[in-house]
N, C-alpha and C positions, 0 to 999 in steps of 0.2 A: 615806350610806344606800345599801345594796346592794339593788337591786330587780330583779325579773324581771317583764316585761310579757307577759300573755297576753290573747288576745281574737280573735274571728273576723275574717275579711277585712271591711273596711269599718267596723270599730269605732273607727278613728282612732288606733291605737297610735302610729304614726310621728309624727303631728301632735302628740299629747300628749307624746310623748318629747322632741320638739324644744322644747316649752315648759318641760317639767320639767328638761331639761338646763340651762336658764338659771336657773330659780327655785331649783334645788337645788345648782347648781354642780358637777354630776357629768357624766361623759361618757355619751353615748348609744351603746351598742355594738350595732350591727346585724350579724347574721351575714352577710347578703347583702353589706353594704358591706365586711366583713372579707374575704370571698372576693375581691371586686373589687380591694381595696387590695393584697392579697398578690399577685394576678395582675399588677397594674400594676407593682409593685415588683420582680417577678421573684424573690421569695423561694422557698426550697426547697418550702415548703408551697403557695405560689401556683402553682408549676409543676405540682405534683401535682394540685391542684384543676383547673387548666386542662386537663390531660390527661384527667381523669375526666369533666369536663363535656363536653369535645370528643367523648368516646366515647358520650355520651348516658346516662351512669350517674349515680346519686346519690352525693353525697360521703359516704363512710363516717364513722361516729361518731368514730373515733380521729383523723381529720384535722381535723374540725370542733372537737373538744375541744382539740386541740393549738393551734389558732388562737385559740380563746377564752382558753386558759390564757396564751398569750403576750400577748394584748391586756390581760388583767386584771393582768398583772405590770408594765404601764407606769405611770409616775409619776402620771399624771392620774387613775388609777383607785384610788389609795390611799384616798381619802376616800369612795369609793363609785362606783356605776355604775348604768346602766339597761340590762339585757339584753333585746334585742328579737329574737325569732326563735330563741332558744336558752334553755332546753332545749325540745325537741319530743317527747321520749320519756322514759320512766322511766329508761332506761339513761343518757341524757344528764344527767338530773337528778341521778342518783347520782354521775356523773363530776364534775358541777359542785360537789356537796357535798364532794368530795375536793380541790377547788381553792380554794373560797372559801365561807364561810358567807354566807347571804343573810338579809336582814332581813324582806322582805315580797315576796309574789307578788301583783301587781295584776292582777286578772282583770276586763277590761272586758266588760260585758254589754250586748247590743243585740239587739232582736227581729229575726226574719228579714225581716219586711216593711220595716223601716227600713234594713236592710243592702242589700236589693235596690234600694230607692229611691236610696240613696247611690251604690252602685257602678254601677247601670245608667245613671245620669245623667252619668257621666264621659265626657268627650271629650278627644282628644289631638291635638296638632299633630305630624304624622309627622316633620317635619324638625327641629323645635326640642325636641320632647319635652314641651312645656308642657302641663299638665293643666288643663282647665276642667271646670265642672259646670253642667248646664243650669239648676239651681235656685240653688246656693250661690255659684257663681263663673262666670257666663255670659260668653261673649265679647262684645265691643262690638257686633258684627254676628252675627246668627244663623248658626251653622255654619261660621264661618271664623276662622282664627287672627288675633289682633290685630296681630302683628308682620309676618307674611308674606302674609296674605290667602289662604293655601291652605285647602282644605276640611279640616275637622276629621274625625277618624275615631273610631269606637268600637272599642276592643280586643275581640278575641274573648272574652277572659276576663271582660269587663264586661257581656256579654249575659246575660239572666236565667237561661237554662238552665245556662250555665257557672257563674254565681254560686251557684246552688242546689247544683250538684255540689261546688263548692269548700267550701261550708258542711257538706255531708255528710262530706267527707274530714276537715275540721277537727274536727268533733264526734267522729268515730271515733278520730282520732289523739290528741286533746287531753283528752277526758273522763278517761282514766286518770291523766293528769298533774295535772289539776285535783283529782281525788280524792286523789292522792298528797300534794299540798301542803296540801289542806284538813285531812287527818288529822294533819299536822305543825303545824297552827295558824299557818301562814304566809300563807294565802290571804285577800286582801281583795277582795270583789266590789264593783265600781264601776259605777254606772249610766252608760252612755256616750251617753245621749240628750242633745241640746242642742248648743250651739256648743263648739268646742274650749276656749275660755276658761272656759266653765261647767264642763265635765268636768274640766279641769285644776284649777280651784278646789275642786271636789268631792273630787278625789283628794287634794289637799294637806291638806284638812281631815280626811279619814279617816286619812291617814298620821300627822298630828299627834296625833290621838286614840289611834291604835294605839301610837305611841311612848310616850305618857304612861301607857297601860295596861300596857305591857310590864314 
């Protein structure tokens, strides 16, 4: 099954993708991880991305598309994949259509209040990178990392003002893409409220029904 995941920050796409990777036996392809992997491996594309990012510029579509194309050509993606973070624009969606046909675009829906509550409650250990949540995954002692005992921090982009700005940017960038896939009959809206296991089960049920109806 070839899937694209869409959804606002805080909707849980990465967590659901990790669960779906196991349940569907297909790889989770994150563009962010693709960039990091190519940079680590010193590929020609990785060197290009490293230089672009070092200059503070956005990675152009042709470089991102080339990385995705290379990744989807690998053996483990023959049976399908979950694309997370790509496409972000109509141009990228059209480029993807030239590389691989997709079965469904899973669009995770979550209201603004729930997103702010999820993201603003996150805390991080600066040295280990471990993520906690004040409600869903609190540390054993308030405000400190379980392993190191150091004070936990709140990332700037997890503060409410930054979250609301991120949501505005997401809606502006992604609404045309959602409309693009809806017109093509590929979009499946999924309610992202509840625990990851609940949302994952809800998605699998909807995908199963969509496959039968196809």
